[in-house]
N, C-alpha and C positions, 0 to 999 in steps of 0.2 A: 924173666922173659917167657912165654908161652914157646913151647916147642913139641911139635908132631912127635919127637921120639920119646915122650914121657913113658909111654908103655914100657921102656926099656927098664925104668925103676920098679923093681918088685915090690918096693912097699908104698909106692905112689897109690894104688887102688885103695889101701884100706885106709888112707888119711883125707883122700879126696871128697868124700861124702860128707865129712864134717865141716866143710867149708860153706859159709853162706854162698849159694847160688841164685844169682838173678838173671831172672827171664824177663824179656821185654817184645812187646809186639806192638807194630807201629804200621800205619799204610799212609794213605794221603797226607802230606805236611810231615812226616815222619822224619826225615832228615835234619832239619833245623831242630825239631824237638829231641831228636837223640843227640845232636851236638850240644845242646843246653844241657841235657841231663849227664852226659859225660863229662863235661866240662867242671861238673861240681864234684866228680867224685875224686879223692886225693890219690896221688900216686902209693900211697902205702894201703890202699882198700884192700881188705883182707879177703874179699870173696871174688868169684868170678861173674862175668857177664856175658850171657847169650841173647842175641837179638833176632828176631825175624821182622825184616821189613820186607813187606810186598814191592816187588819190582817186575817189570815184564822179563822174562825168561831169555828173550833174544836179545837183551840190551846188558852189553859188558857192564859190569857193576864198579864204580868207582868209590863206592861208599867208605871201605875200610878206609881208604888213602883219606878221602876227606874228613872223617870223623876223627882221624888220627892227628889232625892239626891241632885241634882244641882239647885233645883228651891227653891227661897225665898218664893213661894206662895204654900199652900197647892193644892196637886193633886189628884183628887179623879175621881173614875169611876162612870160615870151617871147612876143612877137606878130610875126605877118606874118614878115618876114625882116630880120636885122639883123646886123651886123659885133660879135663881142664886143669888149669893152673890158678892159684890165687894172682889176684892182681892183672887178669888178662881180659880182653873183650873179643868174643866170638860172632860172627855173623854170618848168618844162614846164605850159601850163595844162590844167585838167582835159578829158578825152575828146580829148587831142590828141597824135600823137608829136611829140618834139622832135629833131632833127638838127644836127650842126654838118659843115660841109664842108671841105676840105683849106686852104681860104682862110680858115677861122675865120668862116664865116656860119652863124648859126643859122636853120633853117626851122622853123616849126611847119606841121603838115600832118595830115592825115586819113588814112584808110586802116585796113585790117582790125586788130582787136586781133592782139598778139602775147604770146604766153604768157597769153592770156587776157584782156591788160589793153591799155588805151592810155589815156595813153602807157606804153610800154614802156621799162624800162632798157635791154634787149637793143639796140633801135633806135638810142638814145643812144650807147651803147658802141660799136656796131660801125661807127657813122659816125665816132666819134672815133678810131678806130684807125689812120685814114688820117693822123693827125697824127704818127704814131710814138712816138717818144721824149718829145715833148712832152706827152704824155698821162699823167694821174696819174687811176686809174679805182678808187671805193671802193664797196664794196657795204657798206650798214649793215641794221639789223633789218629782218627782214619775212618774211612767210610765202611760200610757192611757190619756183620757181627762176628767176625773172625776173633776168637779169644774168650769168648763169653762163657763157652762150655769149659775149656780150660781153666778159666778162673774158678768155676764152681769145683771143678778136681781137684786144684791147688788149697782152696778153701776148705774142703772137706778132708783133705789131709793134715792140716793144720799150719800151712804156709800161710805168709802175708800176702794180702792182696791190695793192689792200689791200681786206682784208675786216674786219669787226667781230667779235670774239669776247672776251668773251660779249655775247649781244645780248638784246635782250628777245623778240624773235620770231627764232628761228636759222635758218628755212629757207633764206632767200636767201643769207646769208654763207656757210652750210654748203655750199649748193649750187655756191658759186663754189670755195670751198676744195676741194672734191671732184674739181674739174676738174684739181688740180694746178698752175694757172696763177696762184695767188695768192703775190705775194713777200712781203707784209707781213699779218700775221694780229694784229691790236691789240685792247686794249680801247679803247672810245671816247674816253677822255680824251687817250689818246695818238696818235690820229689826226690832229687838227690839227697838233701839232707836226711830224708825221712829214710831212705836206703842205708846209708851209712850209719844212721842211729841204730836200726833193725839188725846189721851186720854186727855191730859193736854188740850189742846185747846178746846175741847168740853165741858169741864168743865168751862173754861174761859167764854165761849158764854153763858152758863147757868147762869153764875154769872153776866154777863154785864147788 
């Protein structure tokens, strides 16, 4: 289970970047799509999942609690600064950007809105690109084009890029697809299995 005390483990920072890191962005229609996605990940999933869901900054978020009901993985709201752990899900809090460092450290921070929103999918994805081929970036349902530039960054860094089609709100996934940097265009029910397969392939490559 994830813990904000991970930084007390002196060996953790060396191992964390080798984990598969899944970054997910969603907006309108996102909560049910996220619930469906997380429900398809097994308890033994070897990577971590970080999520940006657009939500009103003045509205207390119950999203971690809601998503936990159907997830075999613990779902936590990211706070402060912490090292990611395998088999855990982290959600950006309302009104705060979320980034991940090359060492696998999540940081919640302020700053101006990006693409008119905070948290921004682009901010998370662009930071995750530093992890290169370890990253699996997923754009789910949503309006606008947040996540498109982040998808471009992850693709250029060698990560796997996925967009949902069809989607309840097609703006975000279609903007990502329009960059030409999306490797897999999948219906929602196929995205979870694709993530599991990609994570297993990453670990297999490490073991080879």
